[in-house]
C-alpha positions in Angstrom: 13.7 -7.5 25.6 13.7 -5.1 28.3 14.6 -2.0 26.6 14.8 -2.2 22.9 17.3 0.6 21.5 16.5 1.9 17.9 18.5 -0.5 16.0 16.6 -3.4 17.5 13.5 -1.7 16.7 14.6 -1.3 13.0 15.6 -5.0 12.9 12.1 -6.0 14.1 10.4 -3.7 11.9 12.5 -5.4 8.8 11.5 -8.6 10.2 7.9 -7.7 10.1 8.4 -6.4 6.3 9.8 -9.6 5.3 7.2 -11.7 6.9 4.7 -9.2 5.4 6.2 -9.8 2.0 6.5 -13.3 2.2 2.9 -13.6 3.1 1.8 -11.4 0.2 3.9 -12.7 -2.5 1.4 -15.7 -3.6 -1.3 -13.3 -4.1 0.8 -10.5 -5.7 2.0 -13.5 -8.1 -1.3 -14.6 -8.8 -2.6 -11.1 -9.7 0.5 -10.5 -11.8 1.5 -7.4 -9.6 5.0 -6.2 -8.7 5.3 -4.9 -5.1 5.3 -1.3 -6.4 2.0 -1.7 -8.2 0.6 -3.4 -5.2 1.4 -0.4 -3.2 -0.2 2.1 -5.5 -3.1 -0.1 -5.7 -3.5 -0.2 -2.1 -3.5 3.6 -2.0 -5.9 4.1 -4.5 -8.9 3.8 -2.5 -12.0 3.4 -4.6 -14.2 4.6 -2.2 -12.5 8.2 -1.9 -12.0 10.7 -4.5 -9.1 10.0 -6.9 -6.1 11.2 -5.8 -3.6 13.2 -7.9 -0.4 11.0 -9.1 2.0 13.6 -7.4 0.1 13.1 -4.1 0.2 9.2 -4.3 4.0 9.8 -5.1 4.3 11.5 -1.7 2.6 8.9 0.2 5.0 6.3 -1.5 7.8 8.4 -0.7 9.0 8.2 -4.4 9.5 10.5 -7.4 6.2 11.5 -9.4 7.9 10.0 -12.4 8.0 6.5 -11.0 4.4 6.7 -10.0 3.6 7.6 -13.6 5.2 4.4 -14.8 3.5 2.4 -12.1 0.4 3.9 -12.7 0.5 3.1 -16.4 1.4 -0.5 -15.7 -1.8 -0.9 -13.6 -3.5 0.8 -16.7 -2.0 -1.7 -19.0 -3.5 -4.3 -17.0 -7.0 -3.0 -16.5 -6.9 -2.2 -12.9 -6.7 1.6 -13.0 -7.0 4.6 -15.5 -5.5 7.9 -15.3 -8.0 10.8 -15.6 -7.9 14.3 -15.3 -8.8 15.9 -11.9 -12.2 17.4 -11.8 -11.0 20.7 -10.3 -7.6 20.9 -12.7 -7.6 19.1 -15.9 -3.9 19.5 -16.1 -3.7 17.3 -13.0 -3.9 13.4 -13.5 -5.6 11.0 -11.1 -5.7 7.6 -10.5 -9.1 6.0 -10.7 -9.5 2.1 -9.9 -11.5 0.0 -12.4 -14.0 -2.7 -11.2 -11.3 -5.3 -11.6 -8.8 -2.8 -9.7 -11.3 -2.6 -6.7 -11.4 -6.4 -6.7 -7.8 -6.8 -6.8 -7.3 -4.1 -3.9 -10.1 -5.8 -1.9 -8.0 -9.1 -2.4 -4.9 -7.4 -1.1 -6.6 -6.0 2.1 -8.0 -9.4 2.7 -4.8 -11.1 2.7 -3.0 -8.6 4.6 -5.7 -8.9 7.2 -4.6 -12.3 7.7 -0.8 -11.8 8.3 0.1 -14.6 11.2 2.2 -12.6 13.5 -0.1 -9.8 13.6 -3.2 -12.0 13.9 -1.7 -13.7 17.0 -1.9 -10.3 18.6 -5.0 -9.7 21.1 -7.3 -6.8 19.5 -5.9 -4.2 21.8 -2.4 -5.2 21.3 -3.0 -4.7 17.5 -4.5 -1.2 18.0 -1.6 -0.4 20.2 1.0 -1.6 17.7 -1.0 0.6 14.7 -1.1 3.7 16.9 2.7 3.2 17.5 3.7 2.4 14.0 1.5 5.4 12.9 3.4 7.7 15.2 7.0 6.2 14.3 6.3 6.6 10.6 5.0 9.9 10.8 7.5 13.0 10.1 
């Protein structure tokens, strides 16, 4: 591909998404997670301060009410809990449980083995990550 246009790039990104979904599906099934739950779990980094649900909704590009429902599902399965923010008790944050941290680690480990991406040299992976970050930043 000498000079791909935006349509070609969009198609390739969609192909990467499909490959990623297929690669992650067995683990999601094993953990009993939907894609939406897995995405929220992925963003809820247990090593950082719990993030407000509204902020997580912005990162996922969805309505806060959707994140409330997804967070409720994670709470029902024992992977997370909604807790008041330390600085504003009206704001709810998402905090991972020990089980949630283990499930998140399993998601990250599985994602790190995506065959097409692993076939790239480390410098190519770094370049791809940088380009995707630029292309997805408004």
